[in-house]
C-alpha positions as CSV (number, residue, x, y, z in Angstrom):
1,X,21.7,2.8,1.7
2,X,20.6,6.4,1.5
3,X,19.4,8.1,4.7
4,X,16.1,10.0,4.5
5,X,17.8,13.3,4.5
6,X,19.7,12.2,1.4
7,X,16.6,11.8,-0.7
8,X,16.4,14.9,-2.9
9,X,12.8,14.0,-3.9
10,X,10.1,11.6,-2.9
11,X,10.5,10.1,-6.4
12,X,13.6,8.4,-5.2
13,X,11.7,6.4,-2.6
14,X,10.9,2.8,-3.5
15,X,7.4,1.4,-3.3
16,X,6.7,-1.7,-1.2
17,X,3.5,-3.3,-2.6
18,X,1.8,-5.8,-0.3
19,X,0.6,-8.6,-2.3
20,X,1.1,-11.8,-0.3
21,X,-2.4,-12.5,1.1
22,X,-4.7,-15.3,0.2
23,X,-7.4,-13.0,-1.3
24,X,-10.2,-15.1,0.1
25,X,-12.9,-12.5,-0.5
26,X,-12.3,-12.7,-4.3
27,X,-12.8,-16.5,-4.4
28,X,-13.4,-18.5,-6.6
29,X,-11.5,-16.0,-8.9
30,X,-8.3,-16.3,-6.8
31,X,-8.3,-20.1,-6.2
32,X,-5.7,-20.5,-9.0
33,X,-4.3,-17.0,-9.4
34,X,-3.0,-14.3,-7.0
35,X,-5.0,-11.1,-6.5
36,X,-2.5,-9.1,-8.6
37,X,-3.3,-11.1,-11.7
38,X,-7.2,-10.8,-11.5
39,X,-8.4,-9.4,-14.7
40,X,-9.6,-5.8,-14.6
41,X,-10.6,-4.1,-17.8
42,X,-9.1,-6.7,-19.9
43,X,-5.7,-7.0,-18.2
44,X,-4.1,-8.0,-15.0
45,X,-4.7,-5.6,-12.1
46,X,-1.0,-5.2,-11.5
47,X,-0.6,-3.8,-15.0
48,X,-3.0,-0.9,-14.0
49,X,-1.0,-0.3,-10.8
50,X,2.3,-0.3,-12.6
51,X,0.9,2.2,-15.1
52,X,-0.1,4.5,-12.2
53,X,3.3,4.2,-10.4
54,X,5.3,4.8,-13.7
55,X,3.2,7.9,-14.5
56,X,4.2,9.2,-11.0
57,X,7.8,8.5,-11.7
58,X,8.0,5.8,-9.0
59,X,10.1,3.1,-10.8
60,X,11.6,1.1,-8.0
61,X,9.1,-1.5,-6.8
62,X,9.5,-4.2,-4.2
63,X,6.7,-6.8,-4.3
64,X,6.0,-8.5,-1.0
65,X,4.5,-11.7,-2.2
66,X,3.4,-15.1,-0.9
67,X,0.4,-17.0,-2.2
68,X,1.0,-17.9,-5.8
69,X,3.6,-15.2,-6.1
70,X,5.6,-17.2,-8.6
71,X,3.0,-16.5,-11.2
72,X,3.7,-12.7,-10.9
73,X,7.4,-13.3,-11.3
74,X,6.8,-15.3,-14.4
75,X,4.6,-12.7,-16.0
76,X,6.4,-9.5,-15.0
77,X,9.9,-10.5,-14.3
78,X,12.2,-7.5,-13.4
79,X,9.7,-5.0,-14.8
80,X,12.0,-3.9,-17.7
81,X,9.2,-4.1,-20.3
82,X,7.3,-1.6,-18.2
83,X,10.2,0.9,-17.6
84,X,10.4,0.0,-13.9
85,X,12.6,-2.2,-11.7
86,X,10.7,-4.9,-9.8
87,X,12.3,-6.8,-7.0
88,X,10.5,-9.5,-5.0
89,X,10.4,-10.4,-1.2
90,X,8.8,-13.7,-0.5
91,X,7.2,-14.5,2.8
92,X,8.7,-18.0,3.0
93,X,7.1,-21.2,4.5
94,X,4.5,-19.2,6.4
95,X,2.6,-15.9,5.8
96,X,4.0,-13.1,7.9
97,X,1.2,-10.6,7.8
98,X,1.4,-7.2,6.2
99,X,3.9,-5.8,8.8
100,X,6.0,-9.0,8.9
101,X,6.3,-8.9,5.0
102,X,7.6,-5.4,5.2
103,X,10.1,-6.4,7.9
104,X,11.3,-9.2,5.7
105,X,11.7,-6.8,2.7
106,X,13.6,-4.1,4.6
107,X,17.0,-5.0,3.2
108,X,15.6,-4.4,-0.3
109,X,13.7,-1.2,0.7
110,X,16.3,0.9,2.4
111,X,15.6,3.6,5.0
112,X,12.4,5.0,3.7
113,X,9.7,3.9,1.4
114,X,6.0,4.1,0.3
115,X,3.7,1.3,1.2
116,X,0.8,0.5,-1.1
117,X,-1.8,-2.4,-0.7
118,X,-1.9,-4.8,-3.5
119,X,-5.6,-4.4,-4.1
120,X,-5.6,-0.6,-4.1
121,X,-6.0,1.6,-7.2
122,X,-5.1,5.2,-6.2
123,X,-4.9,7.8,-9.0
124,X,-3.4,10.5,-6.7
125,X,-0.4,12.8,-6.3
126,X,2.1,10.4,-4.9
127,X,4.8,13.1,-4.7
128,X,2.7,15.4,-2.6
129,X,2.3,12.6,-0.1
130,X,6.0,11.6,-0.1
131,X,7.3,15.1,0.1
132,X,4.9,15.9,3.1
133,X,6.3,12.8,4.8
134,X,9.9,13.8,4.2
135,X,9.2,17.2,5.6
136,X,7.3,15.8,8.6
137,X,10.4,14.2,10.2
138,X,8.1,11.4,11.6
139,X,8.6,7.6,11.4
140,X,5.5,7.0,9.4
141,X,2.6,8.6,7.5
142,X,-0.9,7.3,6.9
143,X,-3.2,8.9,4.2
144,X,-6.8,9.2,5.4
145,X,-10.1,9.8,3.7
146,X,-13.2,11.3,5.3
147,X,-15.3,8.2,4.8
148,X,-18.2,8.2,7.3
149,X,-18.6,4.5,6.8
150,X,-19.5,4.9,3.1
151,X,-17.0,2.7,1.3
152,X,-15.8,0.6,4.3
153,X,-15.9,0.9,8.1
154,X,-14.2,4.1,9.2
155,X,-11.3,3.4,11.6
156,X,-9.4,6.6,12.1
157,X,-9.9,9.6,14.4
158,X,-8.3,12.5,12.5
159,X,-8.6,16.1,13.6
160,X,-6.6,19.4,12.9
161,X,-4.2,17.5,10.6
162,X,-3.3,14.9,13.3
163,X,-4.2,11.1,13.7
164,X,-5.5,10.8,17.2
165,X,-6.5,7.2,17.1
166,X,-6.4,4.3,14.6
167,X,-7.9,0.9,15.4
168,X,-9.5,-1.6,13.0
169,X,-11.2,-3.6,15.7
170,X,-12.3,-1.2,18.4
171,X,-14.3,1.6,16.7
172,X,-15.3,4.8,18.4
173,X,-18.0,7.4,17.4
174,X,-15.2,9.9,16.5
175,X,-13.9,7.7,13.7
176,X,-15.0,9.4,10.6
177,X,-12.0,8.7,8.4
178,X,-10.5,5.5,7.0
179,X,-6.9,4.4,6.1
180,X,-6.8,5.3,2.5
181,X,-4.3,2.5,1.5
182,X,-1.1,4.5,0.9
183,X,1.6,5.0,3.5
184,X,5.2,6.1,3.8
185,X,7.6,4.8,6.4
186,X,11.1,4.9,7.7
187,X,12.6,1.5,8.4
188,X,13.1,2.6,12.0
189,X,9.3,2.4,12.5
190,X,9.6,-1.4,12.5
191,X,12.4,-1.7,15.0
192,X,10.3,-2.6,18.0
193,X,8.9,-5.6,16.2
194,X,10.3,-9.2,15.8
195,X,11.8,-10.6,12.6
196,X,10.4,-13.8,11.0
197,X,7.1,-13.4,12.9
198,X,3.5,-12.6,12.1
199,X,3.1,-8.8,12.4
200,X,0.1,-6.8,11.1
201,X,1.0,-3.4,9.7
202,X,-1.9,-2.0,11.7
203,X,0.0,-2.9,14.9
204,X,3.0,-0.9,13.6
205,X,0.7,2.1,12.8
206,X,-1.0,2.0,16.2
207,X,2.3,1.9,17.9
208,X,3.4,5.0,16.0
209,X,0.1,6.8,16.9
210,X,0.8,6.1,20.6
211,X,4.3,7.6,20.1
212,X,3.0,10.5,18.1
213,X,5.1,9.5,15.2
214,X,2.4,8.8,12.6
215,X,1.8,11.8,10.3
216,X,-1.6,12.2,8.8
217,X,-2.3,13.4,5.1
218,X,-5.9,13.8,4.2
219,X,-7.0,12.7,0.6
220,X,-10.0,14.4,-1.0
221,X,-10.8,12.0,-3.8
222,X,-12.1,8.6,-3.0
223,X,-10.1,5.4,-3.3
224,X,-10.7,2.3,-5.5
225,X,-10.0,-1.3,-4.7
226,X,-10.4,-4.9,-5.8
227,X,-10.4,-6.5,-2.4
228,X,-14.1,-7.4,-2.8
229,X,-16.3,-8.5,-5.8
230,X,-18.2,-5.2,-5.5
231,X,-15.0,-3.1,-5.7
232,X,-13.6,-5.3,-8.5
233,X,-16.8,-4.8,-10.6
234,X,-16.8,-1.0,-9.9
235,X,-13.2,-0.4,-10.9
236,X,-13.6,-2.6,-14.0
237,X,-16.5,-0.5,-15.2
238,X,-14.6,2.8,-14.4
239,X,-11.4,1.7,-16.2
240,X,-13.4,0.4,-19.2
241,X,-15.0,3.9,-19.4
242,X,-11.5,5.5,-19.1
243,X,-12.7,7.6,-16.4
244,X,-9.8,7.1,-14.0
245,X,-7.2,5.5,-16.2
246,X,-4.1,7.7,-16.9
247,X,-3.0,8.5,-20.5
């Protein structure tokens, strides 16, 4: 595997896409299909994500899948038709959580990688984020957005370019930002956590904050998501109007 210092550009970093959850908030749509295959603007959501990543030059993708993941494999295969390479890491008999799924996928990801949630649609400059991470020398990076509770509950204290606190359960009045949904990590960030166990990515991020090893990168344009029916309907309308869809 390449070490972090051997990456000449962030475009060489693979993308871990977290898509193993049960997507209960989207039921009944997701009772028989995984979230990645939910139709948005006339095609599966994963097609829109692939288009974004390919446009950014990110062509190595590792899907962390669980619930109904075989359907994704059957439809997208190795990604050759999309000009990308898709590999798959299945949770196995039990769901491992977002962090546990990444730990399971580490042999396929190497020493540094992007992490993107399977319900996020982020038409942003991925290279700017990745390059900032590589320069930071830290074990992880979280993108944040000054949300003020607008699109979801704010969960990050961010000031002077630094993440001071991150907690999805215990909110503070100083939390004006939110986890944007795009991260970058070194494999070493997961070293303190057990293998083959349920681990939340938030626990990994909180551990990094405590060790001052989680870089913060502030995004100025809002995020889109299909994790809720409201978000799904909004993104569907936007993509149909070709307002955020890349050429």
